[in-house]
Every structure is written in C-alpha cells, then in structure tokens.
N, CA, C and O of each residue as an XYZ file, in Angstrom:
420
protein
N      23.975      9.078     -1.393
C      23.553      7.846     -0.780
C      24.070      6.676     -1.595
O      24.040      6.690     -2.826
N      24.524      5.711     -0.917
C      25.017      4.536     -1.615
C      23.982      3.427     -1.550
O      23.259      3.286     -0.564
N      23.927      2.669     -2.584
C      22.992      1.548     -2.638
C      23.707      0.275     -2.225
O      24.097     -0.545     -3.057
N      23.864      0.135     -0.949
C      24.515     -1.067     -0.436
C      23.451     -2.126     -0.178
O      22.415     -1.869      0.437
N      23.735     -3.276     -0.652
C      22.792     -4.365     -0.393
C      23.191     -5.056      0.903
O      24.350     -5.415      1.110
N      22.225     -5.228      1.747
C      22.469     -5.893      3.022
C      21.940     -7.312      2.928
O      20.828     -7.558      2.461
N      22.753     -8.218      3.377
C      22.335     -9.611      3.374
C      21.685     -9.946      4.706
O      22.202     -9.626      5.777
N      20.582    -10.573      4.607
C      19.879    -11.032      5.798
C      19.992    -12.546      5.826
O      19.617    -13.236      4.878
N      20.509    -13.033      6.914
C      20.635    -14.484      7.033
C      19.967    -14.939      8.328
O      20.013    -14.258      9.353
N      19.365    -16.075      8.247
C      18.714    -16.669      9.413
C      19.541    -17.848      9.885
O      20.012    -18.656      9.085
N      19.710    -17.935     11.186
C      20.502    -19.008     11.765
C      19.562    -19.962     12.495
O      18.981    -19.608     13.521
N      19.418    -21.153     11.969
C      18.530    -22.137     12.578
C      19.298    -23.227     13.319
O      18.736    -24.284     13.606
N      20.557    -22.993     13.630
C      21.342    -24.051     14.270
C      20.920    -24.291     15.709
O      21.008    -25.421     16.188
N      20.468    -23.266     16.408
C      20.064    -23.413     17.808
C      18.547    -23.442     17.952
O      18.011    -23.050     18.989
N      17.872    -23.897     16.937
C      16.420    -23.868     16.947
C      15.840    -24.888     17.918
O      14.913    -24.568     18.662
N      16.356    -26.085     17.925
C      15.878    -27.114     18.836
C      14.597    -27.758     18.349
O      14.006    -27.344     17.351
N      14.183    -28.781     19.075
C      12.988    -29.529     18.687
C      11.729    -28.683     18.814
O      10.873    -28.702     17.929
N      11.613    -27.941     19.912
C      10.396    -27.161     20.144
C      10.234    -26.073     19.091
O       9.132    -25.855     18.587
N      11.314    -25.394     18.757
C      11.251    -24.364     17.726
C      10.912    -24.945     16.365
O      10.110    -24.383     15.620
N      11.524    -26.065     16.051
C      11.236    -26.729     14.770
C       9.773    -27.170     14.720
O       9.111    -27.007     13.696
N       9.276    -27.720     15.807
C       7.887    -28.167     15.865
C       6.930    -26.990     15.715
O       5.894    -27.110     15.061
N       7.275    -25.846     16.322
C       6.456    -24.649     16.168
C       6.422    -24.193     14.714
O       5.364    -23.830     14.201
N       7.566    -24.211     14.055
C       7.612    -23.781     12.656
C       6.764    -24.710     11.788
O       6.063    -24.246     10.889
N       6.822    -26.008     12.046
C       6.003    -26.956     11.281
C       4.528    -26.663     11.488
O       3.774    -26.603     10.517
N       4.097    -26.480     12.729
C       2.691    -26.193     13.003
C       2.263    -24.856     12.407
O       1.153    -24.730     11.888
N       3.148    -23.854     12.482
C       2.844    -22.539     11.929
C       2.644    -22.619     10.418
O       1.692    -22.051      9.883
N       3.543    -23.324      9.731
C       3.431    -23.468      8.279
C       2.155    -24.222      7.916
O       1.481    -23.878      6.945
N       1.825    -25.248      8.694
C       0.594    -25.985      8.421
C      -0.648    -25.141      8.680
O      -1.651    -25.289      7.983
N      -0.591    -24.251      9.684
C      -1.740    -23.391      9.999
C      -1.923    -22.310      8.940
O      -3.044    -22.054      8.499
N      -0.834    -21.679      8.533
C      -0.913    -20.549      7.620
C      -0.855    -20.996      6.161
O      -1.309    -20.284      5.266
N      -0.301    -22.164      5.936
C      -0.052    -22.634      4.580
C      -1.294    -22.728      3.711
O      -2.428    -22.617      4.176
N      -1.034    -22.932      2.459
C      -2.103    -23.024      1.473
C      -2.760    -24.399      1.585
O      -2.081    -25.418      1.716
N      -4.072    -24.407      1.531
C      -4.790    -25.669      1.542
C      -5.391    -25.966      2.899
O      -5.056    -25.338      3.904
N      -6.267    -26.917      2.904
C      -6.929    -27.339      4.137
C      -6.136    -28.475      4.787
O      -5.903    -29.516      4.173
N      -5.734    -28.260      6.020
C      -5.071    -29.297      6.792
C      -5.802    -29.444      8.118
O      -6.693    -28.658      8.440
N      -5.426    -30.435      8.866
C      -6.037    -30.643     10.182
C      -5.709    -29.466     11.101
O      -6.524    -29.076     11.937
N      -4.523    -28.912     10.939
C      -4.036    -27.850     11.820
C      -4.749    -26.528     11.556
O      -4.730    -25.647     12.416
N      -5.369    -26.366     10.409
C      -5.997    -25.093     10.048
C      -7.053    -24.673     11.064
O      -7.193    -23.482     11.342
N      -7.785    -25.606     11.613
C      -8.842    -25.278     12.559
C      -8.387    -25.141     14.000
O      -9.187    -24.793     14.868
N      -7.123    -25.405     14.270
C      -6.625    -25.340     15.635
C      -6.490    -23.901     16.106
O      -6.316    -22.983     15.305
N      -6.571    -23.721     17.398
C      -6.383    -22.406     17.997
C      -4.901    -22.020     17.954
O      -4.019    -22.876     17.882
N      -4.655    -20.706     18.001
C      -3.265    -20.242     18.001
C      -2.542    -20.626     19.286
O      -1.316    -20.730     19.291
N      -3.280    -20.838     20.379
C      -2.655    -21.295     21.622
C      -2.006    -22.660     21.428
O      -0.919    -22.922     21.943
N      -2.680    -23.520     20.683
C      -2.124    -24.847     20.429
C      -0.916    -24.753     19.503
O       0.055    -25.493     19.662
N      -0.981    -23.846     18.541
C       0.123    -23.688     17.588
C       1.376    -23.185     18.308
O       2.482    -23.646     18.028
N       1.202    -22.238     19.234
C       2.364    -21.665     19.941
C       2.767    -22.465     21.180
O       3.708    -22.087     21.878
N       2.078    -23.547     21.456
C       2.383    -24.362     22.635
C       3.833    -24.839     22.707
O       4.398    -24.836     23.801
N       4.465    -25.247     21.609
C       5.873    -25.649     21.722
C       6.797    -24.539     22.225
O       7.853    -24.825     22.789
N       6.415    -23.290     22.028
C       7.242    -22.184     22.525
C       7.103    -22.010     24.033
O       7.992    -21.445     24.670
N       6.014    -22.480     24.610
C       5.752    -22.310     26.036
C       6.243    -23.478     26.873
O       6.185    -23.408     28.100
N       6.723    -24.546     26.258
C       7.096    -25.740     27.011
C       8.216    -25.445     28.006
O       8.121    -25.837     29.168
N       9.267    -24.764     27.574
C      10.396    -24.489     28.475
C       9.999    -23.529     29.587
O      10.451    -23.668     30.723
N       9.162    -22.566     29.263
C       8.687    -21.647     30.297
C       7.870    -22.395     31.349
O       8.014    -22.152     32.547
N       7.023    -23.296     30.897
C       6.203    -24.073     31.828
C       7.068    -24.987     32.691
O       6.820    -25.123     33.889
N       8.073    -25.610     32.097
C       8.956    -26.484     32.875
C       9.724    -25.698     33.937
O       9.836    -26.143     35.079
N      10.244    -24.549     33.568
C      10.983    -23.722     34.527
C      10.049    -23.235     35.629
O      10.425    -23.229     36.801
N       8.841    -22.828     35.264
C       7.874    -22.369     36.260
C       7.500    -23.489     37.223
O       7.387    -23.256     38.426
N       7.309    -24.695     36.712
C       7.002    -25.839     37.579
C       8.158    -26.131     38.540
O       7.935    -26.418     39.716
N       9.378    -26.058     38.040
C      10.540    -26.290     38.907
C      10.630    -25.240     40.005
O      10.946    -25.564     41.150
N      10.356    -23.991     39.667
C      10.399    -22.917     40.668
C       9.304    -23.127     41.713
O       9.543    -22.944     42.906
N       8.116    -23.505     41.274
C       7.010    -23.724     42.214
C       7.309    -24.909     43.131
O       7.104    -24.823     44.342
N       7.792    -26.010     42.562
C       8.112    -27.188     43.379
C       9.249    -26.876     44.346
O       9.209    -27.296     45.503
N      10.263    -26.143     43.884
C      11.352    -25.751     44.773
C      10.888    -24.828     45.885
O      11.335    -24.947     47.025
N       9.995    -23.913     45.555
C       9.450    -23.011     46.571
C       8.626    -23.750     47.606
O       8.712    -23.467     48.801
N       7.823    -24.706     47.139
C       7.040    -25.503     48.090
C       7.946    -26.338     48.988
O       7.697    -26.460     50.187
N       8.999    -26.913     48.406
C       9.945    -27.702     49.203
C      10.652    -26.843     50.241
O      10.800    -27.245     51.395
N      11.088    -25.658     49.822
C      11.757    -24.755     50.765
C      10.798    -24.297     51.860
O      11.183    -24.169     53.022
N       9.544    -24.050     51.478
C       8.548    -23.646     52.477
C       8.276    -24.741     53.490
O       8.155    -24.477     54.686
N       8.180    -25.975     53.004
C       7.959    -27.090     53.927
C       9.146    -27.305     54.855
O       8.970    -27.610     56.034
N      10.358    -27.147     54.322
C      11.546    -27.258     55.184
C      11.559    -26.168     56.243
O      11.899    -26.424     57.398
N      11.192    -24.957     55.855
C      11.181    -23.838     56.802
C      10.137    -24.079     57.888
O      10.398    -23.848     59.069
N       8.959    -24.543     57.488
C       7.890    -24.798     58.466
C       8.297    -25.924     59.412
O       8.110    -25.817     60.624
N       8.854    -27.004     58.860
C       9.239    -28.119     59.727
C      10.370    -27.735     60.671
O      10.398    -28.187     61.815
N      11.299    -26.911     60.211
C      12.379    -26.492     61.113
C      11.842    -25.607     62.226
O      12.311    -25.693     63.361
N      10.866    -24.758     61.922
C      10.270    -23.923     62.965
C       9.462    -24.752     63.951
O       9.453    -24.461     65.147
N       8.788    -25.776     63.461
C       8.025    -26.647     64.369
C       8.979    -27.394     65.295
O       8.746    -27.479     66.501
N      10.054    -27.936     64.726
C      11.033    -28.660     65.557
C      11.691    -27.727     66.555
O      11.939    -28.113     67.697
N      11.977    -26.500     66.134
C      12.605    -25.538     67.033
C      11.656    -25.158     68.160
O      12.081    -25.021     69.307
N      10.366    -24.986     67.843
C       9.417    -24.590     68.884
C       9.153    -25.748     69.845
O       9.000    -25.521     71.045
N       9.095    -26.980     69.344
C       8.910    -28.142     70.228
C      10.132    -28.322     71.108
O      10.007    -28.615     72.297
N      11.317    -28.150     70.531
C      12.546    -28.246     71.319
C      12.613    -27.161     72.386
O      13.071    -27.422     73.499
N      12.169    -25.957     72.069
C      12.131    -24.874     73.042
C      11.142    -25.150     74.148
O      11.394    -24.805     75.302
N      10.011    -25.772     73.817
C       9.016    -26.108     74.815
C       9.580    -27.147     75.775
O       9.371    -27.042     76.984
N      10.287    -28.143     75.262
C      10.883    -29.166     76.120
C      11.935    -28.553     77.028
O      12.021    -28.903     78.205
N      12.745    -27.630     76.484
C      13.784    -27.000     77.294
C      13.168    -26.169     78.415
O      13.667    -26.180     79.541
N      12.088    -25.450     78.117
C      11.474    -24.637     79.161
C      10.878    -25.525     80.259
O      10.951    -25.179     81.438
N      10.298    -26.651     79.886
C       9.782    -27.589     80.883
C      10.912    -28.144     81.745
O      10.775    -28.264     82.962
N      12.036    -28.485     81.098
C      13.179    -29.012     81.837
C      13.741    -27.954     82.782
O      14.103    -28.266     83.917
N      13.814    -26.707     82.323
C      14.345    -25.644     83.173
C      13.437    -25.415     84.380
O      13.926    -25.204     85.490
N      12.123    -25.455     84.175
C      11.196    -25.297     85.296
C      11.354    -26.450     86.284
O      11.298    -26.234     87.495
N      11.546    -27.653     85.793
C      11.723    -28.817     86.644
C      13.008    -28.697     87.452
O      13.030    -28.978     88.651
N      14.086    -28.273     86.779
C      15.369    -28.112     87.464
C      15.274    -27.008     88.512
O      15.818    -27.161     89.605
N      14.600    -25.905     88.211
C      14.442    -24.822     89.181
C      13.610    -25.269     90.375
O      13.908    -24.901     91.511
N      12.576    -26.057     90.129
C      11.743    -26.514     91.246
C      12.522    -27.478     92.140
O      12.334    -27.481     93.356
N      13.399    -28.300     91.545
C      14.225    -29.207     92.339
C      15.258    -28.432     93.145
O      15.545    -28.774     94.292
N      15.815    -27.383     92.538
C      16.841    -26.619     93.249
C      16.221    -25.781     94.374
O      16.904    -25.468     95.349
N      14.954    -25.419     94.256
C      14.274    -24.661     95.305
C      13.725    -25.573     96.401
O      13.213    -25.100     97.415
N      13.837    -26.871     96.187
C      13.351    -27.814     97.192
C      11.893    -28.152     97.034
O      11.330    -28.856     97.872
N      11.277    -27.677     95.998
C       9.865    -27.983     95.758
C       9.780    -29.183     94.840
O      10.527    -29.285     93.866
N       8.882    -30.080     95.146
C       8.650    -31.223     94.293
C       7.224    -31.115     93.800
O       6.271    -31.249     94.567
N       7.098    -30.874     92.532
C       5.743    -30.679     91.978
C       5.002    -31.996     91.838
O       3.791    -31.995     91.615
N       5.694    -33.113     91.963
C       5.030    -34.412     91.843
C       4.640    -34.994     93.181
O       4.164    -36.127     93.251
N       4.836    -34.225     94.259
C       4.464    -34.713     95.592
C       2.952    -34.836     95.691
O       2.210    -33.960     95.246
N       2.515    -35.925     96.276
C       1.074    -36.112     96.459
C       0.703    -35.935     97.928
O      -0.424    -36.265     98.297
N       1.581    -35.438     98.774
C       1.295    -35.273    100.202
C       0.390    -34.148    100.492
O       0.069    -33.898    101.654
C-alpha cells in the first residue's frame, strides 16, 4: 500500500450571495460564543438555500395558473362561438324551409 496524500480543495467561486449568506449564518449559529443567531431555528439558518427553489416554484405556479386561465378562456370562447354558429345554422335552415320563426301570425 502506498501512502499517497490526497489534497482536498474547496471551490467557492460559484457560491453566490445566498450560499455566502448561509455560511455566515451557519458560522454564527454554530460558532463559539453567544450571538443573536444562536437562538434562531435551523429553518431560518437554511433559508438562503431555499430562496432559489421558492422562486422557481412560484414561477412554475404562476405560469401554470396563466396557462390554465388561457385554456379556460379559449374553451369558453370556442363554446360561445359554437353556440352562435348553431343558432345561425338553425336560422338559415328555417329560412330555407320557408318557415319563419319570428312570424306573429
């Protein structure tokens, strides 16, 4: 067996603001000494990690609601248009048969 030393390196270049903020809160929560953050819940500490998930979820929900409203409105317009066409077809058929449904005689 060889005793090879493995180097472990951490890359913080793509950490971003939310990740950096989480690390600050984590260090303040776990760190030595009494700080304001010590009494906070872990949900609050990990909140910066959930921000992007919440934003994406909100966008998906808003997009789904918008698509649903478009689908409903298109079906309503299609059904109203179909109702008008059927009324027009009945009127045209009654005129072609010589019947006048508006006669008051």
